[in-house]
C-alpha positions as CSV (number, residue, x, y, z in Angstrom):
1,M,126.4,51.6,149.0
2,Y,123.5,53.3,147.1
3,A,120.1,54.8,148.0
4,I,117.8,54.2,144.8
5,L,115.6,57.0,145.0
6,D,112.0,58.5,143.7
7,I,110.0,61.5,144.5
8,E,106.3,63.0,143.5
9,T,106.2,66.5,143.3
10,T,103.1,68.9,143.5
11,G,104.1,70.4,140.0
12,G,104.3,74.0,139.2
13,K,106.9,76.6,138.8
14,Y,110.7,75.8,138.8
15,N,112.1,75.8,141.9
16,E,109.1,76.3,144.1
17,E,107.6,72.6,144.2
18,G,106.9,70.9,146.7
19,I,107.3,67.0,147.8
20,T,104.3,64.7,147.9
21,E,106.1,61.2,148.2
22,I,109.8,59.9,148.6
23,A,110.4,56.3,148.5
24,I,114.3,55.9,149.5
25,H,115.8,52.0,148.9
26,K,119.3,51.9,150.5
27,F,120.4,49.1,148.2
28,D,124.0,47.6,148.9
29,G,124.7,46.7,145.5
30,H,123.9,43.1,146.3
31,K,120.5,43.6,148.6
32,V,118.0,46.0,150.1
33,V,119.6,46.8,153.9
34,D,116.7,49.6,154.1
35,K,114.1,51.4,153.3
36,F,111.8,54.9,153.5
37,V,109.0,55.7,152.0
38,S,106.1,58.3,152.9
39,L,103.6,60.8,151.6
40,V,104.6,64.5,152.1
41,N,102.7,67.0,153.4
42,P,104.1,70.1,150.7
43,E,101.6,73.1,152.1
44,K,100.7,73.7,149.0
45,E,98.2,72.7,146.1
46,I,98.7,70.0,143.6
47,Q,98.4,71.2,139.8
48,P,95.8,68.9,138.6
49,F,97.6,67.5,136.0
50,V,99.8,66.1,138.8
51,V,97.1,64.8,140.4
52,N,95.5,63.0,137.4
53,L,98.4,61.9,136.5
54,T,99.8,60.2,140.4
55,G,96.5,59.5,141.8
56,I,97.8,61.7,144.6
57,N,95.5,64.6,146.1
58,N,95.4,67.5,148.5
59,K,93.1,65.5,150.9
60,M,95.6,62.5,150.8
61,L,97.9,64.7,152.4
62,R,96.6,66.7,155.1
63,T,97.5,64.3,157.7
64,A,101.2,63.5,156.2
65,P,104.3,64.2,157.5
66,K,105.5,67.6,156.6
67,F,109.5,67.4,154.8
68,H,111.2,69.2,158.1
69,E,109.4,66.1,160.4
70,V,110.9,63.4,157.8
71,A,114.0,65.0,156.8
72,K,116.6,63.4,159.8
73,R,115.3,60.2,158.1
74,I,116.3,60.8,154.7
75,V,120.2,62.2,156.3
76,E,120.0,59.1,157.8
77,I,119.3,56.5,155.3
78,T,121.2,58.5,152.9
79,K,124.3,58.9,154.7
80,D,127.7,57.7,152.7
81,T,125.7,56.5,149.7
82,V,125.6,57.7,146.5
83,L,122.0,58.7,144.9
84,V,120.4,56.6,141.9
85,A,117.6,57.8,140.2
86,H,115.9,58.0,136.9
87,N,116.6,61.8,136.2
88,A,118.8,62.3,139.0
89,Q,119.2,65.7,138.5
90,F,115.5,66.7,139.4
91,D,115.1,64.4,142.4
92,Y,118.2,65.8,143.6
93,R,117.3,69.7,142.7
94,I,114.1,68.8,144.7
95,L,115.8,67.4,148.2
96,R,118.3,70.3,148.2
97,T,115.8,72.3,147.7
98,E,113.7,71.3,150.9
99,F,116.4,71.5,152.9
100,R,117.5,74.5,151.9
101,R,114.6,76.1,153.5
102,L,115.3,74.2,156.1
103,G,118.3,75.6,156.5
104,Y,120.6,72.5,155.8
105,D,123.1,72.0,152.7
106,F,122.1,68.6,151.7
107,E,125.3,66.8,149.4
108,R,125.7,63.6,147.9
109,K,126.9,62.1,145.0
110,T,124.5,61.1,142.2
111,L,123.9,58.7,139.8
112,C,121.7,58.6,136.9
113,T,120.0,55.6,135.5
114,V,119.3,58.0,132.5
115,D,123.1,58.3,131.8
116,L,124.1,54.7,132.2
117,S,120.9,53.5,130.3
118,K,121.6,55.6,127.2
119,K,125.7,54.3,127.5
120,L,124.6,50.8,128.4
121,I,121.5,49.7,126.5
122,P,122.3,52.3,123.6
123,D,120.0,50.4,121.1
124,A,116.7,51.4,123.7
125,E,114.2,52.6,121.4
126,S,113.8,54.6,124.5
127,H,114.7,55.6,127.9
128,S,112.0,56.5,129.6
129,L,111.6,54.8,132.4
130,G,108.5,52.9,131.8
131,K,109.2,52.3,128.1
132,L,112.8,51.5,129.1
133,V,112.0,48.3,131.8
134,R,108.8,47.5,129.8
135,S,111.6,47.1,126.8
136,L,113.5,45.1,129.5
137,G,111.1,42.4,130.6
138,I,110.8,44.0,134.0
139,P,107.6,44.0,136.1
140,V,106.2,47.7,137.5
141,S,103.5,48.1,139.2
142,D,102.2,51.9,140.7
143,R,103.8,54.2,137.8
144,H,104.2,57.8,138.9
145,R,103.7,56.3,142.1
146,A,106.9,57.1,144.1
147,N,107.5,53.3,145.1
148,G,106.5,52.0,141.9
149,D,109.3,54.3,140.7
150,A,112.1,53.6,142.7
151,L,111.3,49.9,142.4
152,A,111.3,50.0,139.2
153,T,114.8,52.2,138.7
154,L,116.2,49.5,141.3
155,K,115.6,46.8,139.0
156,L,117.2,48.9,136.4
157,F,119.9,49.5,138.2
158,K,120.6,46.2,139.4
159,L,120.8,44.9,135.1
160,L,123.0,48.0,134.6
161,L,125.5,46.7,136.8
162,A,125.4,43.3,135.2
163,K,125.8,44.9,132.2
164,D,128.9,46.8,133.0
165,S,131.7,43.9,133.1
166,D,134.4,46.2,133.6
167,K,132.9,49.1,135.9
168,S,134.5,51.5,133.7
169,I,131.5,53.2,133.0
170,I,129.8,53.0,136.5
171,K,133.4,55.1,137.3
172,T,133.2,57.7,134.8
173,I,129.3,58.5,135.3
174,V,129.6,58.7,139.1
175,R,130.1,62.1,139.3
176,E,132.6,64.0,141.4
177,E,132.0,65.8,144.4
178,S,131.2,68.7,142.6
179,L,129.4,67.8,139.3
180,G,126.2,67.7,139.7
181,E,126.4,69.1,142.6
182,L,126.7,72.9,143.8
183,S,128.8,74.3,146.1
184,Q,127.5,76.4,148.9
185,R,128.9,79.8,146.9
186,Q,127.5,78.4,143.4
187,L,124.0,77.7,145.2
188,D,123.8,81.5,146.8
189,I,125.3,82.7,143.3
190,V,121.9,81.2,141.8
191,E,119.8,81.8,144.4
192,S,120.3,85.4,144.1
193,M,119.4,85.5,140.6
194,P,116.2,86.6,138.9
195,T,113.5,84.7,136.8
196,D,113.2,86.9,134.6
197,V,114.1,87.5,131.1
198,G,117.4,89.0,130.4
199,V,121.5,89.0,130.0
200,Y,123.8,87.3,132.7
201,Y,127.5,87.6,132.8
202,M,130.0,85.4,134.4
203,H,133.3,87.1,136.0
204,N,136.2,85.6,137.0
205,K,138.3,86.3,140.3
206,D,139.4,89.6,138.3
207,G,136.0,90.9,137.3
208,E,136.1,90.0,133.7
209,I,133.4,88.7,131.8
210,I,134.2,85.1,130.9
211,F,130.8,84.1,129.4
212,L,127.7,86.3,128.8
213,G,124.2,85.0,127.4
214,K,120.5,85.5,127.0
215,S,118.0,83.9,128.8
216,T,114.0,84.0,129.4
217,N,114.7,82.6,132.7
218,I,118.2,83.9,134.2
219,K,117.8,81.4,137.3
220,K,117.2,78.3,135.6
221,R,119.9,79.1,132.9
222,V,122.6,79.8,135.6
223,N,121.6,76.9,137.4
224,R,121.9,75.0,134.5
225,H,125.4,76.5,133.3
226,F,126.7,75.3,136.9
227,L,125.3,71.3,136.5
228,K,126.7,70.5,132.9
229,S,129.3,68.2,132.9
230,G,131.4,68.8,129.6
231,E,135.0,70.0,130.0
232,F,133.7,73.3,128.5
233,E,131.0,73.8,131.1
234,R,133.6,72.8,133.7
235,Q,135.9,75.1,133.3
236,I,133.6,77.7,133.3
237,Q,132.4,76.4,136.8
238,K,136.1,76.7,137.8
239,E,136.3,80.2,137.3
240,T,133.2,81.3,137.9
241,K,133.7,83.9,140.9
242,K,130.8,86.0,140.6
243,V,127.4,86.0,138.7
244,T,125.9,89.5,137.4
245,Y,122.2,90.1,135.2
246,E,120.2,92.8,133.7
247,K,116.7,92.7,133.2
248,T,115.1,93.5,130.0
249,G,111.9,92.5,130.2
250,N,111.4,91.0,126.9
251,E,113.2,88.8,124.9
252,L,114.1,90.9,121.6
253,I,115.7,93.7,123.9
254,A,117.8,90.5,125.5
255,L,119.1,89.4,122.3
256,L,120.2,92.7,121.1
257,K,122.3,93.6,124.0
258,E,123.7,89.8,124.1
259,N,124.7,90.6,120.6
260,E,125.9,94.2,121.3
261,E,127.9,93.0,124.4
262,L,129.3,89.9,122.7
263,I,130.9,92.4,120.3
264,K,132.5,95.0,122.9
265,N,133.4,92.6,125.2
266,K,134.6,89.7,124.0
267,P,134.0,86.4,126.3
268,K,136.7,84.2,126.1
269,Y,133.8,81.5,126.7
270,N,131.5,82.8,124.3
271,I,132.8,81.2,120.5
272,T,130.4,83.2,118.8
273,A,132.0,86.5,120.1
274,R,134.9,85.7,118.0
275,V,133.1,86.3,114.9
276,V,130.2,88.9,115.5
277,K,131.4,92.2,114.1
278,S,130.0,95.8,114.0
279,S,129.8,97.5,110.4
280,N,128.9,100.8,109.3
281,K,127.7,99.6,106.3
282,K,123.8,100.2,106.3
283,Q,121.4,97.2,107.2
284,L,118.1,98.1,106.2
285,I,115.5,96.5,107.9
286,Q,112.7,95.3,106.0
287,L,109.5,95.2,107.4
288,N,106.0,94.0,106.0
289,G,103.6,96.8,105.8
290,Y,105.8,99.9,106.9
291,D,107.8,102.2,105.0
292,V,111.2,102.1,106.9
293,L,112.5,104.9,104.5
294,K,109.8,107.2,104.8
295,N,109.2,106.7,108.8
296,N,110.9,105.9,111.7
297,L,109.7,103.2,113.6
298,I,109.6,103.0,117.3
299,I,109.0,99.2,118.6
300,L,107.0,98.5,121.9
301,D,107.3,96.0,124.5
302,K,107.0,94.7,128.2
303,G,109.5,97.0,130.3
304,R,111.8,95.4,133.1
305,E,108.7,96.3,136.0
306,I,105.2,97.3,135.5
307,G,104.3,101.4,134.1
308,E,107.2,100.6,131.9
309,R,108.1,99.9,128.3
310,S,111.2,99.0,126.2
311,A,111.5,101.2,122.9
312,I,113.4,100.2,119.7
313,L,114.5,102.7,117.6
314,I,114.9,101.9,113.5
315,K,115.6,105.0,112.1
316,N,115.8,105.7,108.3
317,G,115.5,102.2,107.8
318,V,118.7,101.1,110.1
319,F,118.5,99.6,113.6
320,S,119.9,102.9,115.9
321,G,119.5,101.8,119.3
322,L,116.9,100.9,122.3
323,G,116.0,101.9,126.1
324,F,113.4,102.2,128.5
325,Y,110.8,104.7,129.1
326,N,107.8,105.1,131.9
327,L,104.6,105.0,131.0
328,N,104.0,108.0,132.2
329,Y,106.8,109.9,129.9
330,Q,105.0,110.4,126.5
331,I,107.7,110.0,123.6
332,N,106.1,111.9,120.7
333,N,108.6,113.3,119.2
334,M,112.3,112.1,118.1
335,S,114.6,115.2,119.9
336,I,112.7,112.8,123.7
337,L,112.7,109.4,122.2
338,E,116.6,109.8,121.7
339,S,117.6,111.2,124.6
340,I,115.8,107.9,125.9
341,I,117.8,105.8,123.6
342,T,121.0,103.4,124.2
343,P,123.0,104.2,120.9
344,M,123.8,100.3,119.5
345,N,126.0,99.2,116.6
346,N,124.3,98.1,113.5
347,S,125.4,94.9,111.6
348,A,123.5,92.6,109.7
349,L,122.9,89.8,112.7
350,T,120.9,92.7,114.5
351,T,118.9,93.4,111.8
352,K,118.0,89.4,111.1
353,I,117.7,89.5,115.2
354,I,114.5,92.2,114.8
355,E,113.0,90.8,111.1
356,S,112.9,87.2,112.7
357,Y,111.9,88.0,116.1
358,L,109.2,90.0,114.4
359,K,108.1,87.6,112.0
360,E,107.6,85.0,114.8
361,K,106.3,86.8,118.2
362,K,104.2,89.6,118.8
363,V,105.0,93.0,120.7
364,I,102.9,95.6,122.2
365,E,103.0,97.7,119.7
366,I,105.2,99.5,116.4
367,I,104.9,102.9,116.0
368,E,105.4,105.2,112.6
369,M,106.8,108.1,113.2
370,K,107.5,110.8,109.7
371,N,111.0,111.4,109.6
372,N,111.0,115.2,110.3
373,Q,109.4,115.0,113.6
């Protein structure tokens, strides 16, 4: 039994979206045996671009039922079914988030018609729902409304079932119980992660770091690790018992910390850690407009919290380390600066990271300080 699903949302920040409309068609493989379609009051404003896309506005939703009022119906109609959606990961995440707010752990297997169509119709010009169904001659109305898109997905799914003559693809794409879904432990891990930029560390049962990475949104990246379906990712998911993190305030600090800690920790699932090596050879940093040999450079940028700055020290043209300081604390001479800096390895890669970053992105300030200061 399948539950063909489509959800429209308010838009907005990741995991803060609200549902504005939902459509579910319970499908037994031959015909629809039940359906549920409803507007939903998200109790928050809809993003203007979403209003333009869907035609659903705040006024329309004032008298609509709130999610907790339709939650029981959703549980009932999807019980013992596989959720089918175009980009199922999105719809399933939204549903689980809403149920989690109610204190209910909503779990279903999922099937994505994007994945199916890529395997069964690989030559399609596009696998987006609108373009794909049009190219297949499937009639569709009310695009970007939940029921219109759910019906288009249902018709597409019927066609895909017919194309899968030996049923082997459906067997392999239907996700296992933990695949495409997060266990309660993994959900708790993701929930504890910040949406800030920084470095995260995945630990096994012995506390060893088995994988580390950097991200501009730690929560989103860790969530993605738990949802990926490859053999490599599945092994990481299986072994990860805890995830810790360190905020860095900005991406350049995150890149440098990631590089440094790959060298020191050599996590077994970070392939790059096997080839990254430190070097005692001086790797001079070249920055246009700065005499890196005559002057020490301090690269200042955002800190981990309000009232804090990060500082990267380039001493005699060589990357020396980084640290954080309070804005009330004056770093007006080298001895004070070096007291807050954590020394780090100098390598060709760290030099490249700094040079590349400064060419592409802005920092708050670069201060030149004479070598004898």
